[in-house]
C-alpha positions, 0 to 999 in steps of 0.5 A: 138415878134416872140417867143411870137406870137409863145406861144400865137398862135392856130395854129403856123407853119413854111412854108417849101415851097420854095415861101411861097405862102400858103396864102399871107405870101411872100408878107407880109414879102416882104413888111414889110421888105421894109417899115422898109427902108420908110422915107416918105409916098411914096417910090419907091424901086429897089430890088435885091433878090435870089431864089434857084438855082434849083427854077429860073423858078419861078423867073417870078412868084415872080417878078409879085407877088411883082412889082407895088404899095402897100398900107400898114400900119405900126405901130410904138409904138400905131401909125399907119402910111399908106405907099405907096410902089412902087416897080419899078425894081426886079432882081432875082438871084440864091441865093448863088451869093450874098455871091460871091457879099458880097466878091468882092463888098462893101456896095455901090457896088464898087469893093474891093480887093478880095481874089485871089481865086475869080478869079478861080473857087469858089464853094459857099455851102449854107446851108438853112433849107429846101434846100442846094444850090451848086453854081460855080462861075468861073472867076467871072462868074456863072455856071449854069451847075455846080450848083444845089439845093439839097432838104435837110438842117437844118429841116433834123437835126431838124426832127431827134432831134424831133424823139429822143426827143419822143423817149427818153422823150415822148416829141413832138415838131414841128419844129418851137418849136425847135429853142431855144432847138437847140441853147441852147442845152437844153429843159424842161422836167418835170420842169427841164433842160436836155441836149440834145447836144448829140442828136443835135450833132449826128443829125448835124453830120449825115446832114453834112455826107449827105451835104459831099456826095452831094458836092463830087457827084457834082463836082471834088473838087480838081478843085476848088480854094476855097470852101465857106460855107455859110448860117444858116446851114453852120455856124451849120455845119462848124466844120464838113465840112470845115476840110474836104477840104483844100481850104475851109472856112466859109464866115465872118457872113454867116447868112447875107452874101447873103442879103449883097451881094445882097444890093452890086449888087443892088447898083451895077447894079442900078446905084449907084455903077456905073453900069447902069442897064439894064433888063439883067445884067451879073452876074460878076462885072467889074472895072468902 
């Protein structure tokens, strides 16, 4: 459906803004996701989600925009169903904490046997499309002074590939139209398939070098017990980044690690995991 929408849209675009608030894009995406979990016409939700550490000042604005009652129409096959979604409680956290919780909590918010390094100093490098987040967790506590958002991500590599395609083949492609080519390593040129893995790997290597510079400029890496790479960019750049550090690893299923952690934390703080919910909750889970 996404590919069809891009092909048939007269003005296709991919938002690179933090809040995706050009129009009502953010709210539409948010309510669409919630509607998938509605099993009756009226459903109340408690939500955990994230923002980049450097954008946490936008959390209150986000909460105001999504909290409350929303009427939506959900289509399944040809049938329309009107739903009332009530967003009751919303917790916004620095994004990569989701990856941390995905490692120390199970899907119901219960503490699991965790890597010994999780009790030490952990650096989480979350490489997204527009930004890279560097987050420090020490002894289970988020350390904001050692956490930051770097304004670079996979979009920089996409831009480099687009420039290479224009230079070598005279082909112009916007970022949103490059996904398939970058994943497959091929693009159609005059009715034939052309291998662009060289362009892609060169762009990825350049981006990885920039990320390495940011990591080493932000942290004394030798002081960290573990470095966890996560996110779609972490997956794409792992072969350039992970071998650079003896304590580094790629988190399992890095594309969904943050989301899985948000779900686990929601169960933990909203009560299903055994912890009572409060307006201000510490970031580290404790045995109950």
